C-alpha positions in Angstrom: 19.7 -25.7 -15.2 21.2 -25.6 -18.5 24.4 -24.5 -19.1 26.2 -23.0 -22.5 29.6 -22.6 -22.9 31.4 -20.9 -25.5 34.5 -19.1 -26.0 35.8 -15.7 -27.7 38.7 -13.1 -27.9 37.5 -10.0 -27.1 36.7 -9.5 -23.2 35.5 -6.1 -23.2 33.1 -6.7 -25.9 31.5 -9.5 -23.7 31.5 -7.3 -20.4 29.7 -4.6 -22.8 26.9 -7.0 -23.7 26.5 -8.3 -20.0 26.3 -5.1 -18.8 24.2 -4.0 -21.5 20.9 -2.3 -21.1 20.5 -0.3 -24.1 20.3 -3.0 -27.0 19.4 -5.9 -24.5 16.2 -4.6 -23.4 15.5 -7.5 -21.5 18.5 -6.8 -19.4 17.5 -5.3 -16.1 19.8 -4.3 -12.9 22.9 -6.2 -14.5 25.5 -6.8 -11.3 28.2 -8.9 -9.9 27.1 -11.9 -7.5 30.7 -13.6 -7.3 33.9 -12.7 -8.5 37.4 -14.5 -8.4 38.5 -13.0 -5.4 35.0 -11.1 -4.5 36.6 -7.7 -4.8 36.4 -6.9 -8.7 35.0 -3.6 -9.8 31.4 -4.0 -10.2 30.1 -1.7 -13.2 26.1 -2.1 -12.3 27.1 -0.7 -8.8 29.2 2.6 -9.7 28.4 6.0 -10.8 30.9 6.2 -13.5 30.1 3.2 -15.5 33.0 3.6 -18.3 35.9 4.0 -16.2 34.8 1.1 -13.8 33.9 -1.0 -16.6 37.5 -0.6 -18.2 39.1 -1.4 -14.4 37.3 -4.6 -14.8 38.2 -5.5 -17.9 41.9 -4.6 -17.2 41.9 -7.1 -14.2 40.4 -9.6 -15.8 42.8 -9.4 -18.8 45.7 -9.2 -16.6 47.1 -12.5 -16.8 46.4 -12.9 -20.5 48.7 -10.0 -21.3 51.4 -11.3 -19.2 51.4 -14.8 -21.2 51.1 -12.8 -24.5 54.1 -11.1 -24.0 55.8 -14.8 -23.3 53.8 -15.8 -26.0 51.8 -18.5 -24.0 48.3 -17.2 -24.4 45.5 -19.0 -26.3 44.0 -17.3 -28.8 40.6 -17.9 -27.9 41.4 -16.4 -23.8 37.7 -15.7 -22.9 35.5 -18.0 -21.4 32.1 -17.4 -21.5 29.0 -19.6 -19.3 25.8 -18.6 -19.0 23.4 -20.6 -16.7 19.6 -20.4 -16.7 17.3 -22.1 -14.3 14.2 -23.3 -15.5 10.9 -21.4 -16.0 9.0 -23.3 -13.1 11.9 -23.0 -10.7 12.2 -20.6 -8.0 13.8 -17.2 -8.0 17.0 -17.6 -6.4 18.5 -14.8 -4.5 22.1 -13.7 -5.6 23.8 -15.5 -3.0 22.7 -18.7 -4.4 23.6 -17.8 -7.8 26.8 -16.4 -6.3 27.3 -20.4 -4.8 26.2 -21.7 -7.9 28.9 -19.9 -10.1 31.8 -20.9 -7.6 30.9 -24.4 -7.9 30.9 -24.4 -11.7 34.0 -22.5 -12.5 35.5 -25.1 -10.0 33.6 -28.3 -11.3 35.0 -27.0 -15.1 38.9 -26.2 -13.8 38.4 -22.5 -14.5 39.2 -21.9 -11.1 39.5 -25.2 -8.5 38.8 -24.9 -5.1 41.6 -24.2 -2.8 44.3 -23.2 -6.2 45.5 -19.4 -5.4 46.3 -19.6 -9.6 42.7 -20.5 -10.7 41.6 -18.2 -13.7 40.1 -14.6 -13.1 36.0 -14.9 -13.3 32.9 -12.8 -12.6 29.2 -13.9 -12.5 27.1 -11.4 -13.8 23.4 -11.0 -13.5 20.9 -9.4 -15.4 17.5 -10.8 -15.3 16.0 -13.1 -12.4 16.3 -16.5 -14.1 19.9 -16.7 -15.2 23.9 -15.6 -14.9 26.5 -15.2 -17.0 30.2 -16.5 -16.1 32.6 -14.3 -18.0 36.2 -15.3 -17.5 40.0 -15.5 -19.0 41.4 -18.8 -19.5 45.3 -18.1 -18.4 45.7 -19.1 -14.7 48.3 -16.8 -12.5 51.0 -19.0 -13.2 50.4 -18.3 -16.6 49.2 -21.8 -17.7 46.4 -22.0 -19.9 43.6 -23.5 -18.0 42.8 -26.9 -18.2 38.6 -27.3 -19.1 38.6 -30.3 -21.2 35.1 -31.5 -21.2 34.0 -28.5 -19.4 30.2 -28.9 -20.8 29.9 -32.3 -19.2 31.7 -31.0 -16.1 29.5 -27.9 -15.4 26.5 -30.3 -16.3 26.8 -33.1 -13.8 27.3 -29.7 -10.7 24.1 -28.5 -11.9 22.3 -31.9 -11.5 23.7 -32.0 -8.3 22.9 -28.3 -7.5 19.1 -29.2 -8.9 19.0 -31.7 -6.2 20.3 -29.6 -3.5 18.5 -26.4 -4.6 15.3 -28.6 -4.9 14.9 -27.3 -8.7 13.4 -28.5 -11.4 15.7 -32.1 -12.6 16.3 -31.3 -16.1 16.4 -34.7 -18.3 20.3 -34.8 -19.2 21.5 -36.2 -22.6 25.1 -38.5 -23.4 25.8 -36.5 -26.3 24.7 -39.3 -28.8 21.5 -38.0 -29.6 20.7 -36.9 -33.3 21.8 -33.5 -34.4 18.5 -31.4 -34.5 17.4 -29.3 -37.7 18.6 -26.1 -37.3 16.6 -23.1 -37.4 17.3 -22.3 -41.2 16.5 -25.8 -41.9 13.0 -26.1 -40.3 12.3 -22.2 -42.3 13.4 -23.9 -45.3 11.0 -26.8 -45.2 8.2 -24.5 -43.6 8.4 -22.4 -46.7 8.5 -25.6 -48.9 5.1 -27.0 -47.5 6.9 -30.3 -45.7 6.3 -31.0 -42.4 9.5 -32.4 -41.8 13.1 -31.2 -42.8 15.5 -32.5 -45.1 17.9 -34.1 -42.5 14.7 -35.8 -40.7 13.7 -37.2 -44.1 17.1 -38.5 -45.0 17.7 -40.1 -41.5 14.5 -41.8 -41.6 15.3 -42.8 -45.2 18.7 -44.2 -44.5 17.6 -46.0 -40.6 14.6 -47.9 -43.0 17.4 -49.2 -45.3 19.8 -50.2 -42.8 16.8 -52.4 -41.2 16.3 -54.2 -45.0 20.0 -54.6 -45.8 22.1 -57.4 -45.0 25.5 -56.5 -46.3 27.0 -53.1 -46.7 26.5 -53.1 -50.3 22.8 -53.8 -50.2 22.7 -51.0 -47.8 24.2 -48.6 -50.7 22.0 -50.3 -53.6 18.8 -49.7 -51.6 19.8 -46.2 -51.2 20.6 -45.9 -54.5 17.1 -47.2 -55.6 15.1 -44.6 -53.7 13.0 -42.1 -55.0 13.8 -38.6 -54.7 17.4 -39.4 -52.7 20.3 -38.4 -54.2 23.4 -40.3 -53.3 27.3 -40.3 -53.3 29.7 -42.9 -52.4 33.5 -41.8 -51.3 36.3 -44.2 -51.8 39.7 -45.1 -50.5 42.7 -45.1 -53.6 42.4 -49.3 -53.1 39.0 -49.0 -54.1 37.4 -49.9 -50.7 34.3 -47.8 -49.8 35.3 -44.7 -47.5 32.2 -43.3 -46.6 28.8 -42.0 -48.2 26.7 -39.0 -47.9 23.1 -38.4 -49.4 20.7 -35.6 -50.6 16.9 -35.4 -51.2 16.5 -34.4 -54.8 15.5 -30.6 -55.4 17.4 -29.4 -51.7 19.7 -27.3 -53.0 21.8 -24.0 -52.0 22.1 -20.7 -53.3 24.4 -21.9 -55.9 21.8 -24.9 -56.9 24.0 -27.6 -55.8 22.7 -30.6 -53.4 22.9 -30.0 -49.9 24.8 -33.3 -49.1 24.6 -35.0 -45.3 27.0 -37.3 -44.3 25.9 -40.4 -42.4 27.7 -39.0 -39.3 25.9 -35.8 -39.6 22.3 -37.5 -39.3 23.1 -39.4 -36.5 26.0 -41.1 -34.5 25.1 -44.3 -35.3 24.5 -43.7 -39.5 28.0 -43.4 -40.2 29.5 -46.0 -43.1 31.7 -47.5 -40.7 29.1 -48.3 -38.3 26.7 -49.6 -40.6 29.2 -52.0 -41.8 30.0 -53.2 -38.5 26.2 -54.0 -37.7 25.5 -55.1 -41.2 28.8 -57.9 -40.9 27.5 -58.6 -37.8 24.0 -60.2 -38.8 23.3 -63.4 -39.5 21.9 -63.8 -43.0 18.5 -66.0 -43.3 19.3 -69.2 -45.2 17.9 -69.1 -48.8 15.6 -72.3 -49.1 13.2 -74.1 -50.6 10.8 -74.4 -47.8 11.3 -72.3 -44.2 10.7 -74.5 -40.9 9.6 -71.5 -39.2 7.4 -68.3 -40.4 9.1 -65.2 -40.6 7.1 -63.4 -38.4 6.6 -66.0 -35.8 10.7 -66.4 -36.0 11.2 -62.8 -35.3 8.6 -62.8 -32.4 10.3 -65.5 -30.9 13.5 -63.5 -31.0 12.0 -60.2 -29.9 10.3 -62.2 -26.8 14.0 -62.8 -25.7 15.0 -59.5 -25.7 13.8 -58.8 -21.7 15.7 -61.6 -21.1 19.1 -60.7 -23.6 18.8 -57.1 -21.4 19.0 -58.7 -18.2 22.4 -60.9 -18.8 24.8 -58.5 -17.0 26.4 -57.6 -20.1 26.4 -53.7 -20.9 27.6 -54.0 -24.6 25.7 -56.8 -25.7 22.6 -55.3 -24.1 22.9 -52.2 -26.1 23.5 -54.1 -29.2 20.1 -55.8 -28.7 18.6 -52.7 -28.4 19.8 -51.5 -31.3 18.8 -54.3 -33.4 15.2 -54.2 -32.1 15.3 -50.3 -33.2 15.7 -51.6 -36.7 12.5 -53.9 -36.8 10.6 -50.8 -35.4 12.0 -49.0 -38.7 11.0 -51.6 -41.3 7.6 -52.2 -38.9 6.0 -48.7 -41.0 6.5 -50.8 -44.3 5.3 -54.1 -43.1 1.9 -53.2 -41.8 -1.4 -52.3 -42.8 -1.5 -48.4 -43.8 -4.1 -47.8 -40.9 -1.2 -48.6 -38.2 1.4 -46.9 -40.0 1.6 -43.3 -38.7 1.6 -44.8 -34.9 4.6 -47.1 -36.0 6.2 -44.5 -37.5 5.9 -42.3 -34.7 7.0 -45.5 -32.4 10.3 -45.7 -34.4 11.0 -42.1 -34.7 10.8 -41.8 -30.7 12.7 -45.3 -30.2 15.4 -44.5 -32.4 17.1 -42.1 -29.3 16.8 -45.1 -27.2 19.4 -47.4 -29.2 22.4 -45.4 -28.4 23.8 -44.4 -25.1 27.5 -44.1 -24.4 27.8 -47.9 -23.6 29.4 -49.2 -26.9 27.3 -51.8 -28.7 29.3 -55.2 -29.6 26.9 -55.6 -32.4 28.4 -59.3 -33.1 26.4 -60.1 -29.7 23.4 -59.8 -31.4 23.7 -61.4 -34.9 21.0 -64.0 -34.6 18.9 -61.2 -33.0 19.4 -59.0 -36.1 19.4 -61.8 -38.7 15.8 -63.1 -37.0 14.4 -59.9 -37.5 15.3 -59.7 -40.9 13.0 -62.7 -41.7 10.1 -60.1 -41.7 11.3 -58.0 -44.5 10.7 -61.1 -46.9 6.4 -60.9 -46.5 4.6 -58.2 -45.2 1.8 -59.4 -42.2 -0.6 -61.6 -42.7 -3.7 -60.2 -43.5 -5.4 -61.3 -40.6 -3.7 -59.4 -38.3 -3.3 -61.5 -35.6 0.5 -62.4 -36.0 1.4 -58.2 -36.3 -0.6 -58.2 -32.9 1.4 -61.1 -31.5 4.8 -59.2 -32.9 3.6 -56.1 -31.5 3.0 -57.7 -28.1 6.4 -59.0 -27.6 7.5 -55.5 -29.1 5.5 -53.6 -25.9 7.2 -56.0 -23.2 10.6 -55.8 -25.0 10.6 -51.7 -24.9 9.7 -51.8 -21.6 12.8 -53.8 -20.8 14.8 -51.3 -22.8 13.2 -48.6 -20.8 14.2 -50.1 -17.3 17.6 -50.8 -18.5 18.3 -47.1 -19.3 16.5 -46.6 -15.8 19.2 -48.6 -14.3 21.7 -46.6 -16.0 20.1 -43.2 -15.5 19.7 -42.4 -19.1 17.3 -40.0 -18.9 16.7 -39.6 -22.7 16.6 -42.5 -23.4 14.0 -43.7 -20.6 11.8 -40.5 -22.2 12.5 -42.0 -25.8 11.2 -45.7 -24.7 8.3 -44.0 -22.6 7.4 -42.0 -25.8 7.6 -45.6 -28.2 5.7 -47.2 -25.9 2.8 -44.8 -25.9 2.9 -45.1 -29.8 3.3 -48.9 -30.0 0.7 -49.6 -27.7 -1.8 -47.6 -29.9 -0.6 -49.7 -32.7 -1.3 -52.9 -30.9 -4.4 -51.8 -29.6 -5.7 -51.0 -33.6 -4.1 -54.4 -34.5 -5.6 -56.8 -32.1 -9.0 -55.2 -32.5 -10.2 -57.1 -35.2 -8.5 -60.5 -34.3 -10.3 -60.4 -31.0 -13.3 -59.6 -32.6 -13.4 -62.5 -34.4 -12.4 -64.8 -31.6 -14.6 -63.6 -29.1 -17.3 -64.0 -31.5 -17.1 -67.7 -31.3 -16.5 -68.1 -27.6 -17.2 -71.5 -26.6 -20.5 -72.4 -24.6 -21.5 -71.3 -21.0 -20.5 -74.8 -19.2 -16.5 -74.6 -21.0 -16.2 -70.9 -20.3 -17.4 -72.5 -16.6 -14.7 -74.8 -16.7 -12.2 -72.9 -18.3 -12.2 -70.7 -15.0 -11.6 -73.2 -12.9 -8.7 -74.0 -15.2 -7.1 -70.2 -15.0 -7.5 -70.4 -11.1 -5.2 -73.4 -11.0 -2.5 -72.5 -14.0 -2.0 -68.7 -13.3 -3.4 -68.1 -9.3 -1.9 -64.8 -9.0 -3.5 -63.3 -12.0 -6.6 -65.1 -12.2 -9.0 -62.4 -11.2 -7.3 -60.2 -13.7 -7.6 -62.3 -16.7 -11.1 -63.5 -15.9 -12.0 -59.8 -15.6 -10.4 -58.6 -18.8 -12.4 -57.4 -22.0 -10.2 -60.4 -23.7 -11.2 -63.1 -21.6 -13.7 -64.4 -24.3 -11.1 -64.3 -27.3 -8.7 -66.3 -24.5 -11.6 -68.7 -23.9 -11.9 -69.4 -28.0 -8.1 -70.1 -28.0 -8.3 -72.6 -25.4 -11.2 -74.4 -26.7 -9.6 -74.5 -30.0 -6.5 -75.9 -28.5 -8.5 -78.6 -26.6 -10.1 -79.6 -29.7 -6.6 -79.9 -31.7 -5.4 -82.4 -28.6 -4.1 -80.0 -26.3 -4.3 -79.9 -22.5 -5.6 -75.9 -21.6 -3.8 -76.0 -18.2 -0.4 -77.2 -19.3 -0.6 -74.4 -22.3 -1.8 -71.7 -19.7 1.2 -72.4 -17.7 3.8 -72.6 -20.5 2.3 -69.4 -21.7 2.4 -67.9 -18.2 6.2 -68.8 -17.9 7.3 -67.4 -21.0 7.5 -64.1 -19.5 6.1 -62.4 -16.3 2.2 -60.8 -16.6 2.9 -58.1 -14.6 4.1 -55.8 -17.4 1.1 -56.8 -19.3 -2.0 -54.2 -19.8 -4.1 -57.2 -20.7 -3.0 -60.0 -19.3 -6.1 -62.0 -21.1 -4.8 -60.5 -24.7 -1.4 -61.3 -23.8 -2.5 -65.1 -22.7 -4.2 -65.5 -25.8 -1.5 -64.6 -28.3 1.1 -66.7 -26.5 -1.4 -69.7 -26.4 -2.4 -69.4 -30.0 1.7 -69.6 -30.9 1.9 -72.9 -29.0 -0.8 -74.7 -30.3 0.6 -74.1 -33.5 3.8 -76.0 -32.0 6.0 -74.3 -34.5 9.2 -75.7 -34.8 11.9 -72.5 -34.0 15.2 -72.2 -35.9 18.3 -71.6 -34.3 18.4 -68.1 -35.1 14.7 -67.8 -32.9 15.9 -70.3 -30.3 19.3 -68.5 -29.5 18.7 -64.6 -30.3 20.1 -63.8 -27.1 23.3 -66.2 -27.2 26.6 -64.6 -27.0 28.5 -67.0 -29.6 29.9 -65.0 -32.1 29.4 -67.2 -35.3 31.5 -66.9 -38.2 30.3 -64.3 -41.4 28.1 -66.0 -43.9 28.4 -64.8 -47.5 25.3 -61.9 -48.1 22.7 -63.0 -50.3 22.7 -61.0 -53.9 20.2 -57.8 -53.1 16.5 -58.7 -55.3 14.0 -56.7 -55.5 12.0 -59.0 -53.2 14.3 -58.3 -50.5 13.7 -54.4 -50.3 11.3 -52.2 -48.5 8.2 -51.7 -50.8 8.5 -48.2 -51.7 12.0 -48.4 -52.7 11.4 -50.9 -55.5 10.2 -47.9 -58.0 12.1 -47.0 -61.0 15.8 -44.4 -60.3 14.3 -41.0 -61.5 17.5 -39.3 -62.8 18.8 -36.2 -60.9 
């Protein structure tokens, strides 16, 4: 069930609309199903509609008129709440709708249970699948009703109604979702031949800039260098940056002026103060002549630690790690091969909803994770595809962990977002892993060696042994084990280490997951502190951000800026 709540000034106009059957062709048999005292006049059940309607309006407005004489009446004294059942729900009886209406007005504070001075209200049914509640906000004691957060309280009550009545349980939000494009914006984009609206395009552009920037100044620099995007910065009298707004070049209003969007109007997390908080809570990679750990390896190590970070019991820290991981997904489409970019873009767009909840993120707790992920921006994914597949394998496990974290907190929209992102990530992973796995399988060791490794698998990972051996990626794993053995490693030890890194229960293909883990272990990297301690909650001192450079920007943002 979904509630929509609004306020107005005209009681008579609302009642006229609810009982109208001439202009509103979809209204059938309008009548009252409940009222504040059970005895309100019903225009739908009388021969003299006009007279009865006037009586009903007069009764509803009684306390409003009394309050007006005392100067106490609110300007918008009408409270209107429509409640609609899902298309798949059974048709409820008038008695059931009456019970729902009473519960909603009580929950929202319009007419609390047992309060003789509650507001006057009526519930009108003019269709099988919904009702309208019309109320006036002045109580019997002439005070204005306390109905703050009425949408949330009504929504919570309707969630309970759905369970008790066996109705479809609607996925509910928490007011942290990005604003959806309006119908006018969608129509404008369609007429211009665009697949997405200007609002959606700008949201993607800003999120991408955030994922590549290391400081608030570099963020604005990247935006300003983006082709076809206009940027305007607002400043305090002191000269400090107060905020920013963006527009798509050529997207104008009727006066020919650019249509500007503030960061907060694109998404709740894209206001300048919040972007500044995230970017100043980033451990910036040291710029040295030689790096001990390859950027993609460092980012993979950080991503692998995310499930453990989410299980630490600190919700603010967990939310920060999920948000930081979302930035990695935002950056991936610009770093990966062209053939898998569509899936990665869709994964990033879907997971964006999972990066926010009512839990306040403490971004300083994820500073090392964010810094490790930023290292990926220094180079595209290696051409052989193996490193990208390894990172995507870790990313899939991280998204699964984020989904479970949101599930435990009943964040329904975020759970759905993570589930959608997982579908696209798995498709991208399958595509990215196909070639490197085929190359490994082509080099599979001789049969005696494979048979020896079968015994090793049963010893090292007994719980998943048969699943590993039946996996189509078993030949690739055998090749990696043979390579490791040739290099002087002990296959059984490597397998145990790989299995102990993270449970294989979440892996769709345990052999593939073990292949990547073993391959990375045999490289014997020396992870930097950033990757080793991605889950640490120590807040470290802020370092000075490096000067923005073309190499540090997304590839498509390095084009010269066109004059608007």
